[in-house]
PyMOL commands that place a pseudoatom at each C-alpha (Angstrom):
pseudoatom trace, name=CA, resn=MET, resi=1, chain=A, elem=C, hetatm=0, pos=[-42.115, -57.627, 34.665]
pseudoatom trace, name=CA, resn=ALA, resi=2, chain=A, elem=C, hetatm=0, pos=[-39.050, -56.254, 32.917]
pseudoatom trace, name=CA, resn=ARG, resi=3, chain=A, elem=C, hetatm=0, pos=[-36.202, -55.011, 35.053]
pseudoatom trace, name=CA, resn=LEU, resi=4, chain=A, elem=C, hetatm=0, pos=[-35.722, -51.248, 35.174]
pseudoatom trace, name=CA, resn=THR, resi=5, chain=A, elem=C, hetatm=0, pos=[-32.702, -49.868, 33.377]
pseudoatom trace, name=CA, resn=PHE, resi=6, chain=A, elem=C, hetatm=0, pos=[-31.372, -46.353, 33.704]
pseudoatom trace, name=CA, resn=THR, resi=7, chain=A, elem=C, hetatm=0, pos=[-29.126, -44.271, 31.488]
pseudoatom trace, name=CA, resn=ASP, resi=8, chain=A, elem=C, hetatm=0, pos=[-26.246, -42.331, 33.028]
pseudoatom trace, name=CA, resn=GLU, resi=9, chain=A, elem=C, hetatm=0, pos=[-28.247, -39.154, 32.428]
pseudoatom trace, name=CA, resn=GLN, resi=10, chain=A, elem=C, hetatm=0, pos=[-31.257, -40.576, 34.303]
pseudoatom trace, name=CA, resn=ARG, resi=11, chain=A, elem=C, hetatm=0, pos=[-29.050, -41.693, 37.198]
pseudoatom trace, name=CA, resn=GLN, resi=12, chain=A, elem=C, hetatm=0, pos=[-27.554, -38.221, 37.391]
pseudoatom trace, name=CA, resn=ALA, resi=13, chain=A, elem=C, hetatm=0, pos=[-31.028, -36.656, 37.413]
pseudoatom trace, name=CA, resn=LEU, resi=14, chain=A, elem=C, hetatm=0, pos=[-32.151, -39.023, 40.178]
pseudoatom trace, name=CA, resn=ARG, resi=15, chain=A, elem=C, hetatm=0, pos=[-29.023, -38.346, 42.225]
pseudoatom trace, name=CA, resn=THR, resi=16, chain=A, elem=C, hetatm=0, pos=[-29.495, -34.584, 41.924]
pseudoatom trace, name=CA, resn=GLU, resi=17, chain=A, elem=C, hetatm=0, pos=[-33.278, -34.408, 42.384]
pseudoatom trace, name=CA, resn=ARG, resi=18, chain=A, elem=C, hetatm=0, pos=[-33.318, -36.612, 45.487]
pseudoatom trace, name=CA, resn=PHE, resi=19, chain=A, elem=C, hetatm=0, pos=[-31.694, -33.750, 47.390]
pseudoatom trace, name=CA, resn=GLU, resi=20, chain=A, elem=C, hetatm=0, pos=[-32.375, -30.618, 45.371]
pseudoatom trace, name=CA, resn=HIS, resi=21, chain=A, elem=C, hetatm=0, pos=[-36.013, -30.839, 44.315]
pseudoatom trace, name=CA, resn=PRO, resi=22, chain=A, elem=C, hetatm=0, pos=[-38.106, -28.404, 46.405]
pseudoatom trace, name=CA, resn=HIS, resi=23, chain=A, elem=C, hetatm=0, pos=[-40.875, -30.927, 47.208]
pseudoatom trace, name=CA, resn=PRO, resi=24, chain=A, elem=C, hetatm=0, pos=[-39.988, -33.575, 49.814]
pseudoatom trace, name=CA, resn=ARG, resi=25, chain=A, elem=C, hetatm=0, pos=[-42.323, -36.159, 48.282]
pseudoatom trace, name=CA, resn=VAL, resi=26, chain=A, elem=C, hetatm=0, pos=[-40.529, -35.824, 44.936]
pseudoatom trace, name=CA, resn=GLN, resi=27, chain=A, elem=C, hetatm=0, pos=[-37.209, -36.189, 46.757]
pseudoatom trace, name=CA, resn=LEU, resi=28, chain=A, elem=C, hetatm=0, pos=[-38.481, -39.423, 48.277]
pseudoatom trace, name=CA, resn=ARG, resi=29, chain=A, elem=C, hetatm=0, pos=[-39.641, -40.740, 44.907]
pseudoatom trace, name=CA, resn=MET, resi=30, chain=A, elem=C, hetatm=0, pos=[-36.235, -39.941, 43.432]
pseudoatom trace, name=CA, resn=GLU, resi=31, chain=A, elem=C, hetatm=0, pos=[-34.486, -41.624, 46.367]
pseudoatom trace, name=CA, resn=VAL, resi=32, chain=A, elem=C, hetatm=0, pos=[-36.452, -44.828, 45.821]
pseudoatom trace, name=CA, resn=LEU, resi=33, chain=A, elem=C, hetatm=0, pos=[-35.564, -44.932, 42.136]
pseudoatom trace, name=CA, resn=TRP, resi=34, chain=A, elem=C, hetatm=0, pos=[-31.970, -43.977, 42.876]
pseudoatom trace, name=CA, resn=LEU, resi=35, chain=A, elem=C, hetatm=0, pos=[-31.689, -46.994, 45.169]
pseudoatom trace, name=CA, resn=ILE, resi=36, chain=A, elem=C, hetatm=0, pos=[-33.234, -49.244, 42.514]
pseudoatom trace, name=CA, resn=SER, resi=37, chain=A, elem=C, hetatm=0, pos=[-30.824, -47.815, 39.927]
pseudoatom trace, name=CA, resn=LEU, resi=38, chain=A, elem=C, hetatm=0, pos=[-27.968, -48.927, 42.217]
pseudoatom trace, name=CA, resn=GLY, resi=39, chain=A, elem=C, hetatm=0, pos=[-29.262, -52.498, 42.040]
pseudoatom trace, name=CA, resn=GLU, resi=40, chain=A, elem=C, hetatm=0, pos=[-31.349, -52.641, 45.226]
pseudoatom trace, name=CA, resn=THR, resi=41, chain=A, elem=C, hetatm=0, pos=[-34.459, -54.807, 45.158]
pseudoatom trace, name=CA, resn=TYR, resi=42, chain=A, elem=C, hetatm=0, pos=[-37.815, -53.077, 45.432]
pseudoatom trace, name=CA, resn=SER, resi=43, chain=A, elem=C, hetatm=0, pos=[-38.252, -54.398, 48.974]
pseudoatom trace, name=CA, resn=ASN, resi=44, chain=A, elem=C, hetatm=0, pos=[-34.808, -53.253, 50.041]
pseudoatom trace, name=CA, resn=ALA, resi=45, chain=A, elem=C, hetatm=0, pos=[-35.341, -49.837, 48.417]
pseudoatom trace, name=CA, resn=ALA, resi=46, chain=A, elem=C, hetatm=0, pos=[-38.614, -49.574, 50.350]
pseudoatom trace, name=CA, resn=ARG, resi=47, chain=A, elem=C, hetatm=0, pos=[-36.890, -50.448, 53.622]
pseudoatom trace, name=CA, resn=LEU, resi=48, chain=A, elem=C, hetatm=0, pos=[-33.976, -48.057, 53.051]
pseudoatom trace, name=CA, resn=ALA, resi=49, chain=A, elem=C, hetatm=0, pos=[-36.252, -45.189, 51.998]
pseudoatom trace, name=CA, resn=GLY, resi=50, chain=A, elem=C, hetatm=0, pos=[-38.706, -45.838, 54.817]
pseudoatom trace, name=CA, resn=VAL, resi=51, chain=A, elem=C, hetatm=0, pos=[-41.734, -46.501, 52.613]
pseudoatom trace, name=CA, resn=SER, resi=52, chain=A, elem=C, hetatm=0, pos=[-43.978, -49.496, 51.996]
pseudoatom trace, name=CA, resn=ASP, resi=53, chain=A, elem=C, hetatm=0, pos=[-43.587, -52.015, 49.194]
pseudoatom trace, name=CA, resn=PRO, resi=54, chain=A, elem=C, hetatm=0, pos=[-46.848, -50.826, 47.557]
pseudoatom trace, name=CA, resn=THR, resi=55, chain=A, elem=C, hetatm=0, pos=[-45.476, -47.262, 47.568]
pseudoatom trace, name=CA, resn=VAL, resi=56, chain=A, elem=C, hetatm=0, pos=[-42.396, -48.448, 45.689]
pseudoatom trace, name=CA, resn=ASP, resi=57, chain=A, elem=C, hetatm=0, pos=[-44.666, -50.255, 43.225]
pseudoatom trace, name=CA, resn=ARG, resi=58, chain=A, elem=C, hetatm=0, pos=[-46.619, -47.012, 42.625]
pseudoatom trace, name=CA, resn=ILE, resi=59, chain=A, elem=C, hetatm=0, pos=[-43.416, -45.000, 42.158]
pseudoatom trace, name=CA, resn=VAL, resi=60, chain=A, elem=C, hetatm=0, pos=[-42.079, -47.560, 39.671]
pseudoatom trace, name=CA, resn=ALA, resi=61, chain=A, elem=C, hetatm=0, pos=[-45.426, -47.566, 37.813]
pseudoatom trace, name=CA, resn=ILE, resi=62, chain=A, elem=C, hetatm=0, pos=[-45.330, -43.760, 37.522]
pseudoatom trace, name=CA, resn=TYR, resi=63, chain=A, elem=C, hetatm=0, pos=[-41.740, -43.920, 36.292]
pseudoatom trace, name=CA, resn=ARG, resi=64, chain=A, elem=C, hetatm=0, pos=[-42.534, -46.614, 33.725]
pseudoatom trace, name=CA, resn=GLU, resi=65, chain=A, elem=C, hetatm=0, pos=[-45.471, -44.634, 32.350]
pseudoatom trace, name=CA, resn=HIS, resi=66, chain=A, elem=C, hetatm=0, pos=[-44.195, -41.043, 32.588]
pseudoatom trace, name=CA, resn=GLY, resi=67, chain=A, elem=C, hetatm=0, pos=[-40.455, -41.131, 33.251]
pseudoatom trace, name=CA, resn=ILE, resi=68, chain=A, elem=C, hetatm=0, pos=[-38.602, -38.908, 35.678]
pseudoatom trace, name=CA, resn=GLU, resi=69, chain=A, elem=C, hetatm=0, pos=[-40.750, -35.879, 34.823]
pseudoatom trace, name=CA, resn=GLY, resi=70, chain=A, elem=C, hetatm=0, pos=[-43.844, -37.858, 35.805]
pseudoatom trace, name=CA, resn=LEU, resi=71, chain=A, elem=C, hetatm=0, pos=[-42.411, -38.352, 39.282]
pseudoatom trace, name=CA, resn=LYS, resi=72, chain=A, elem=C, hetatm=0, pos=[-42.528, -34.579, 39.744]
pseudoatom trace, name=CA, resn=GLN, resi=73, chain=A, elem=C, hetatm=0, pos=[-46.274, -34.388, 39.049]
pseudoatom trace, name=CA, resn=PHE, resi=74, chain=A, elem=C, hetatm=0, pos=[-49.116, -34.924, 41.482]
pseudoatom trace, name=CA, resn=ASP, resi=75, chain=A, elem=C, hetatm=0, pos=[-52.662, -35.715, 40.444]
pseudoatom trace, name=CA, resn=TRP, resi=76, chain=A, elem=C, hetatm=0, pos=[-54.246, -35.397, 43.831]
pseudoatom trace, name=CA, resn=LYS, resi=77, chain=A, elem=C, hetatm=0, pos=[-57.983, -34.973, 43.756]
pseudoatom trace, name=CA, resn=THR, resi=78, chain=A, elem=C, hetatm=0, pos=[-59.117, -32.463, 46.317]
pseudoatom trace, name=CA, resn=PRO, resi=79, chain=A, elem=C, hetatm=0, pos=[-62.667, -33.174, 47.426]
pseudoatom trace, name=CA, resn=THR, resi=80, chain=A, elem=C, hetatm=0, pos=[-65.005, -30.227, 47.107]
pseudoatom trace, name=CA, resn=SER, resi=81, chain=A, elem=C, hetatm=0, pos=[-67.944, -29.677, 49.365]
pseudoatom trace, name=CA, resn=GLU, resi=82, chain=A, elem=C, hetatm=0, pos=[-71.468, -29.634, 47.956]
pseudoatom trace, name=CA, resn=LEU, resi=83, chain=A, elem=C, hetatm=0, pos=[-71.887, -26.451, 49.973]
pseudoatom trace, name=CA, resn=VAL, resi=84, chain=A, elem=C, hetatm=0, pos=[-69.539, -24.554, 47.643]
pseudoatom trace, name=CA, resn=ALA, resi=85, chain=A, elem=C, hetatm=0, pos=[-72.454, -24.035, 45.255]
pseudoatom trace, name=CA, resn=TYR, resi=86, chain=A, elem=C, hetatm=0, pos=[-74.325, -22.274, 48.086]
pseudoatom trace, name=CA, resn=GLN, resi=87, chain=A, elem=C, hetatm=0, pos=[-71.351, -20.487, 49.616]
pseudoatom trace, name=CA, resn=THR, resi=88, chain=A, elem=C, hetatm=0, pos=[-72.308, -16.941, 48.583]
pseudoatom trace, name=CA, resn=SER, resi=89, chain=A, elem=C, hetatm=0, pos=[-75.932, -17.209, 49.712]
pseudoatom trace, name=CA, resn=LEU, resi=90, chain=A, elem=C, hetatm=0, pos=[-74.976, -18.901, 52.991]
pseudoatom trace, name=CA, resn=GLU, resi=91, chain=A, elem=C, hetatm=0, pos=[-72.310, -16.304, 53.654]
pseudoatom trace, name=CA, resn=GLU, resi=92, chain=A, elem=C, hetatm=0, pos=[-74.830, -13.502, 53.080]
pseudoatom trace, name=CA, resn=MET, resi=93, chain=A, elem=C, hetatm=0, pos=[-77.385, -15.252, 55.311]
pseudoatom trace, name=CA, resn=PHE, resi=94, chain=A, elem=C, hetatm=0, pos=[-74.872, -15.694, 58.148]
pseudoatom trace, name=CA, resn=ARG, resi=95, chain=A, elem=C, hetatm=0, pos=[-73.525, -12.141, 57.864]
pseudoatom trace, name=CA, resn=ALA, resi=96, chain=A, elem=C, hetatm=0, pos=[-77.074, -10.749, 58.117]
pseudoatom trace, name=CA, resn=ASP, resi=97, chain=A, elem=C, hetatm=0, pos=[-78.033, -13.054, 60.992]
pseudoatom trace, name=CA, resn=PRO, resi=98, chain=A, elem=C, hetatm=0, pos=[-75.029, -14.869, 62.523]
pseudoatom trace, name=CA, resn=PRO, resi=99, chain=A, elem=C, hetatm=0, pos=[-75.751, -18.239, 64.112]
pseudoatom trace, name=CA, resn=HIS, resi=100, chain=A, elem=C, hetatm=0, pos=[-75.136, -18.499, 67.856]
pseudoatom trace, name=CA, resn=THR, resi=101, chain=A, elem=C, hetatm=0, pos=[-73.926, -22.094, 67.782]
pseudoatom trace, name=CA, resn=THR, resi=102, chain=A, elem=C, hetatm=0, pos=[-72.521, -24.575, 65.316]
pseudoatom trace, name=CA, resn=ALA, resi=103, chain=A, elem=C, hetatm=0, pos=[-75.640, -26.691, 65.785]
pseudoatom trace, name=CA, resn=GLU, resi=104, chain=A, elem=C, hetatm=0, pos=[-77.795, -23.735, 64.775]
pseudoatom trace, name=CA, resn=ALA, resi=105, chain=A, elem=C, hetatm=0, pos=[-75.598, -23.076, 61.743]
pseudoatom trace, name=CA, resn=SER, resi=106, chain=A, elem=C, hetatm=0, pos=[-75.840, -26.745, 60.754]
pseudoatom trace, name=CA, resn=ARG, resi=107, chain=A, elem=C, hetatm=0, pos=[-79.639, -26.684, 61.061]
pseudoatom trace, name=CA, resn=ARG, resi=108, chain=A, elem=C, hetatm=0, pos=[-79.935, -23.465, 59.035]
pseudoatom trace, name=CA, resn=ILE, resi=109, chain=A, elem=C, hetatm=0, pos=[-77.617, -24.822, 56.323]
pseudoatom trace, name=CA, resn=GLU, resi=110, chain=A, elem=C, hetatm=0, pos=[-79.810, -27.908, 56.033]
pseudoatom trace, name=CA, resn=GLU, resi=111, chain=A, elem=C, hetatm=0, pos=[-82.980, -25.794, 55.850]
pseudoatom trace, name=CA, resn=ALA, resi=112, chain=A, elem=C, hetatm=0, pos=[-81.495, -23.516, 53.182]
pseudoatom trace, name=CA, resn=THR, resi=113, chain=A, elem=C, hetatm=0, pos=[-79.818, -26.154, 51.022]
pseudoatom trace, name=CA, resn=GLY, resi=114, chain=A, elem=C, hetatm=0, pos=[-81.228, -29.551, 51.933]
pseudoatom trace, name=CA, resn=ILE, resi=115, chain=A, elem=C, hetatm=0, pos=[-77.652, -30.667, 52.680]
pseudoatom trace, name=CA, resn=LYS, resi=116, chain=A, elem=C, hetatm=0, pos=[-77.128, -32.165, 56.141]
pseudoatom trace, name=CA, resn=ARG, resi=117, chain=A, elem=C, hetatm=0, pos=[-73.688, -31.673, 57.664]
pseudoatom trace, name=CA, resn=GLY, resi=118, chain=A, elem=C, hetatm=0, pos=[-72.259, -32.696, 61.012]
pseudoatom trace, name=CA, resn=LEU, resi=119, chain=A, elem=C, hetatm=0, pos=[-70.889, -30.201, 63.504]
pseudoatom trace, name=CA, resn=THR, resi=120, chain=A, elem=C, hetatm=0, pos=[-67.247, -30.695, 62.479]
pseudoatom trace, name=CA, resn=GLN, resi=121, chain=A, elem=C, hetatm=0, pos=[-68.040, -30.191, 58.786]
pseudoatom trace, name=CA, resn=THR, resi=122, chain=A, elem=C, hetatm=0, pos=[-70.154, -27.149, 59.609]
pseudoatom trace, name=CA, resn=ARG, resi=123, chain=A, elem=C, hetatm=0, pos=[-67.344, -25.666, 61.728]
pseudoatom trace, name=CA, resn=ARG, resi=124, chain=A, elem=C, hetatm=0, pos=[-64.851, -26.131, 58.869]
pseudoatom trace, name=CA, resn=PHE, resi=125, chain=A, elem=C, hetatm=0, pos=[-67.246, -24.534, 56.397]
pseudoatom trace, name=CA, resn=LEU, resi=126, chain=A, elem=C, hetatm=0, pos=[-67.859, -21.552, 58.691]
pseudoatom trace, name=CA, resn=LYS, resi=127, chain=A, elem=C, hetatm=0, pos=[-64.121, -21.022, 59.188]
pseudoatom trace, name=CA, resn=LYS, resi=128, chain=A, elem=C, hetatm=0, pos=[-63.589, -21.181, 55.435]
pseudoatom trace, name=CA, resn=VAL, resi=129, chain=A, elem=C, hetatm=0, pos=[-66.262, -18.605, 54.607]
pseudoatom trace, name=CA, resn=SER, resi=130, chain=A, elem=C, hetatm=0, pos=[-65.258, -16.264, 57.441]
pseudoatom trace, name=CA, resn=ALA, resi=131, chain=A, elem=C, hetatm=0, pos=[-61.589, -16.225, 56.410]
for i in range(1, 131): cmd.bond("trace and resi %d" % i, "trace and resi %d" % (i + 1))
show_as sticks, trace
zoom trace
């Protein structure tokens, strides 16, 4: 794999963003690349920044594909519950006849939707719809 090279402008951006960017994860990404721009090996940059070697590999891959601006982006996929499609009807059902226990709520959700959820998932859902 080709060695990374950085322009003076890129080094300046890395130096600045590693402290001034508002998101700490972006700061960490910039720190890793800053260390590499100073000539550190990937493993040494990982050690100095307190991250794993695979994390450094991911940061370098993002940089190679998208540049410094790509390091500021996050493509996290937030899982969505299947219950979201039933949220309004479940909320109405529970407001009209509140469940006495989480187990009861879980049972009624399964009867109404066919979706079985454990007690922890049911509790989270109930907190979300009651907020």
